C-alpha positions in Angstrom: -122.4 -97.2 76.5 -119.7 -95.0 78.1 -120.9 -92.3 80.4 -118.9 -89.1 80.7 -118.5 -87.4 84.0 -119.9 -83.9 84.1 -117.7 -81.4 85.8 -118.8 -79.8 89.0 -120.3 -76.3 88.8 -117.7 -73.6 89.5 -117.7 -71.9 92.9 -119.5 -68.6 93.0 -117.3 -65.5 92.9 -118.7 -62.7 95.1 -119.7 -59.5 93.3 -117.7 -56.3 93.9 -119.2 -52.9 94.3 -117.0 -49.9 93.4 -118.8 -46.6 93.7 -122.3 -47.1 92.3 -121.3 -50.0 90.0 -121.5 -53.7 90.8 -119.1 -56.1 89.0 -120.2 -59.7 88.6 -118.6 -62.8 87.1 -120.7 -64.6 84.4 -120.0 -68.3 84.7 -122.4 -69.6 82.1 -122.2 -67.1 79.3 -123.7 -69.4 76.7 -127.0 -69.3 78.6 -126.9 -65.6 78.1 -126.2 -65.6 74.4 -122.4 -65.2 74.8 -119.9 -67.3 72.8 -118.4 -69.3 75.7 -118.8 -70.3 79.4 -116.3 -68.6 81.7 -114.1 -65.6 81.1 -116.8 -62.8 81.2 -117.6 -60.1 83.7 -120.5 -57.7 83.7 -120.9 -54.2 85.1 -124.3 -53.2 86.5 -125.7 -50.2 88.3 -125.7 -51.1 92.0 -129.2 -49.6 92.6 -131.2 -50.9 89.6 -129.1 -53.8 88.2 -129.1 -52.2 84.8 -126.3 -53.7 82.6 -123.7 -51.1 81.7 -121.3 -53.3 79.9 -120.1 -56.8 79.5 -116.4 -57.7 78.9 -114.6 -60.9 77.8 -111.5 -61.2 80.0 -110.0 -64.1 78.1 -110.9 -66.6 75.4 -111.8 -70.2 76.1 -110.4 -72.4 73.3 -112.6 -75.4 72.6 -111.2 -78.4 70.9 -114.0 -80.0 68.9 -112.1 -83.3 68.9 -111.3 -83.2 72.6 -113.2 -83.6 75.8 -116.9 -82.6 76.2 -117.4 -78.9 76.0 -118.2 -78.5 79.6 -115.0 -80.2 80.6 -113.1 -77.5 78.5 -114.8 -74.5 80.1 -112.4 -72.3 82.1 -114.0 -70.3 84.9 -113.0 -67.2 86.8 -112.1 -68.1 90.4 -111.1 -64.8 91.9 -112.0 -61.1 91.4 -110.6 -58.4 93.5 -110.4 -54.6 93.4 -106.9 -53.3 93.2 -106.0 -50.7 95.9 -106.1 -47.1 94.9 -106.6 -47.9 91.2 -109.7 -48.3 89.0 -108.8 -51.9 88.2 -109.9 -55.4 88.9 -107.5 -58.3 89.5 -108.9 -61.6 88.1 -107.7 -65.2 88.2 -109.0 -68.3 86.4 -108.9 -72.0 87.0 -105.7 -72.4 85.0 -103.9 -70.0 87.4 -103.7 -67.2 84.8 -104.0 -63.6 86.1 -105.5 -60.6 84.4 -106.0 -57.0 85.2 -109.1 -55.2 83.9 -108.9 -51.4 83.7 -112.4 -50.2 84.6 -112.0 -46.9 82.8 -110.9 -48.1 79.5 -112.5 -51.6 79.8 -109.3 -53.2 78.6 -107.6 -56.4 79.8 -103.9 -57.0 80.4 -102.0 -60.1 81.6 
């Protein structure tokens, strides 16, 4: 019997507070009913933790004939607030970078 090595859990990404909203990375989206692990952020009220919105920053493409699913997950590694703009700068494990506009809730590369 061949054992497969499970990947290590991703490093936590600290939440960011902008105004009265806290932005958090969701590493294990499938546990929360989302379609993939990695690539999601959530906006919550800082005081109560009420979810305001959830956004998929990027798609994780799973190859059903490839490695185990957890080996194919791609997690967010960095999330920063951009200076003087209502935007977040996000990077993933593959080195890709994304900008999330907090007003329009849109993502650009």
